[in-house]
C-alpha positions in Angstrom: 65.7 90.6 112.5 64.8 91.0 108.8 67.5 91.4 106.1 67.3 94.4 103.8 68.4 93.8 100.2 69.4 96.9 98.3 69.6 96.9 94.5 70.4 99.5 91.8 68.2 99.0 88.7 70.0 99.6 85.5 72.7 97.0 84.7 71.7 95.3 87.9 68.1 94.3 88.1 67.8 94.7 84.3 70.7 94.0 81.9 70.7 97.3 80.2 70.1 101.0 80.8 66.4 101.7 80.9 66.9 105.4 80.1 68.6 104.5 76.8 66.3 101.5 76.1 63.4 103.8 75.7 64.9 105.2 72.5 63.8 101.9 70.9 60.3 103.3 70.8 61.2 105.8 68.2 60.6 104.9 64.5 64.4 105.1 63.7 65.5 104.0 67.2 67.9 106.9 67.4 68.1 110.5 68.6 69.0 113.5 66.5 72.4 115.0 67.1 71.0 118.1 68.7 69.4 116.0 71.5 72.3 113.6 71.8 74.8 116.5 72.2 72.7 118.4 74.7 73.9 116.2 77.6 76.0 117.9 80.2 78.0 116.0 82.7 76.1 115.6 86.0 72.7 116.5 84.5 71.5 113.2 83.3 67.9 113.6 84.5 67.5 116.9 82.8 68.9 115.3 79.6 66.3 112.6 79.9 63.6 115.2 80.1 64.7 116.4 76.7 64.8 112.9 75.4 61.2 112.3 76.5 60.1 115.6 75.0 61.6 114.6 71.7 59.8 111.2 71.9 56.5 113.1 72.6 57.2 115.4 69.7 57.4 112.4 67.4 53.8 111.5 68.5 55.0 108.2 70.1 52.1 107.1 72.3 52.5 106.4 76.1 51.3 102.9 75.4 54.0 102.4 72.8 56.6 103.7 75.3 55.4 101.3 78.0 55.3 98.3 75.6 58.9 98.9 74.6 60.1 99.3 78.2 58.4 96.0 79.1 60.8 94.2 76.7 64.0 95.1 78.5 65.8 91.9 79.7 66.6 91.1 83.3 70.1 90.4 84.3 70.8 86.6 84.4 69.5 85.1 87.6 67.8 88.3 88.8 64.2 87.2 88.1 64.9 84.0 90.1 66.4 86.0 92.9 63.5 88.5 93.0 61.0 85.6 92.9 62.8 84.0 95.9 62.7 87.4 97.8 59.0 87.7 97.1 58.5 84.2 98.7 60.5 85.2 101.8 58.9 88.5 102.8 58.7 87.5 106.4 62.5 87.5 106.4 63.6 89.8 103.6 62.8 93.4 102.7 63.9 94.7 99.4 64.4 98.3 98.0 65.6 99.6 94.7 67.7 102.8 94.5 68.0 104.2 91.0 68.4 107.3 88.9 65.8 106.0 86.5 62.2 106.9 87.2 59.1 105.5 88.8 57.2 104.7 85.6 60.0 102.7 84.0 60.6 100.6 87.1 57.0 100.0 87.9 56.2 98.9 84.3 59.2 96.6 84.1 58.6 94.9 87.4 54.9 94.5 86.9 55.3 93.1 83.3 57.5 90.4 84.8 55.2 89.8 87.8 58.0 90.7 90.2 56.6 93.7 91.9 55.8 91.8 95.1 59.5 91.4 95.8 60.2 95.1 96.1 58.9 97.1 99.1 60.1 100.6 98.1 61.7 102.3 95.2 63.8 105.4 95.6 64.0 107.2 92.3 62.8 110.2 90.3 59.1 110.6 90.0 57.6 110.5 86.5 54.2 111.0 84.9 52.5 111.7 81.6 51.2 115.2 81.2 48.0 116.2 79.3 49.9 116.2 76.0 51.0 112.6 76.5 54.6 113.6 77.2 56.5 111.9 80.0 57.9 114.3 82.6 60.7 113.1 84.8 61.2 115.2 87.9 64.6 115.4 89.5 64.3 115.3 93.3 66.4 112.3 94.2 69.4 112.4 96.5 70.5 110.2 99.3 72.9 110.3 102.3 74.4 107.3 104.0 75.4 107.2 107.7 77.7 107.0 109.5 79.9 108.2 106.5 77.4 110.9 105.5 78.6 110.6 101.9 76.5 112.5 99.4 76.4 111.6 95.8 76.1 114.0 92.8 73.3 114.3 90.4 73.0 111.4 88.0 74.9 109.0 90.2 73.5 105.9 91.9 76.8 104.2 93.0 76.9 103.7 96.7 78.3 101.5 99.5 76.7 101.0 102.9 78.8 99.6 105.7 77.4 98.0 108.8 78.4 95.2 111.2 76.3 92.6 109.4 76.6 92.4 105.6 75.7 90.2 102.7 76.3 90.8 99.0 74.0 93.1 97.1 74.1 94.3 93.5 75.2 97.8 92.7 75.8 100.4 90.0 77.1 99.0 86.7 77.6 95.6 85.3 79.2 93.1 87.7 79.7 95.6 90.5 78.7 94.9 94.1 77.5 96.8 97.0 76.5 95.8 100.5 73.1 95.0 101.8 72.3 95.6 105.4 70.5 94.0 108.4 70.7 97.2 110.5 68.3 99.6 108.7 69.2 102.3 111.2 72.5 102.7 109.2 70.6 103.9 106.1 69.1 107.4 105.9 67.5 108.9 102.8 67.2 112.5 101.8 64.3 112.2 99.4 60.8 110.7 99.2 60.4 107.0 98.9 58.3 105.9 96.0 56.3 102.8 96.9 55.6 100.1 94.3 51.9 100.3 93.6 49.8 97.1 93.5 48.3 98.3 90.3 50.4 100.9 88.5 48.5 103.5 86.5 48.4 102.8 82.8 49.2 106.0 80.8 46.3 107.7 79.0 46.7 108.3 75.3 
């Protein structure tokens, strides 16, 4: 039986928040108060839509956004762990569950050459529109059985309990969640986003 490793992304795979790291692509590396103050609790993905609209309004190119995202550091030891997982695919499957987005995660994993470690990413779809603005689409929610515990928007903290457990990394710095060997205990409401072998480079 294969082991399933489950990771959050921000402050787990990477040692920062990818959604706030993107602000570094702006000339002043900061947001204006009207954008900062537009956040409403429980509506993070919608807030990130406004952030990306502002970045587009400043004529920051998609390639500039990507190049900045590729500089985010990995959590200490995580690159080695993912390398190990990629070498043990006959025994280990690996998924990422995150409230970030498909483009950020794909870019970062591919830049580090670690995409082979990850079999599936469950997150918010993202794309660049014809104007060169990134659009993040909220459609991410999951449910775990047997507890059937549903999590609110903007949250990716979770615990999975089965009979056979090994440590896995969870939401936030230093936190831990379980990984599972019985994949029947994990059910998702939402579409899995596979890691592509050659992620599309945004057009400028």
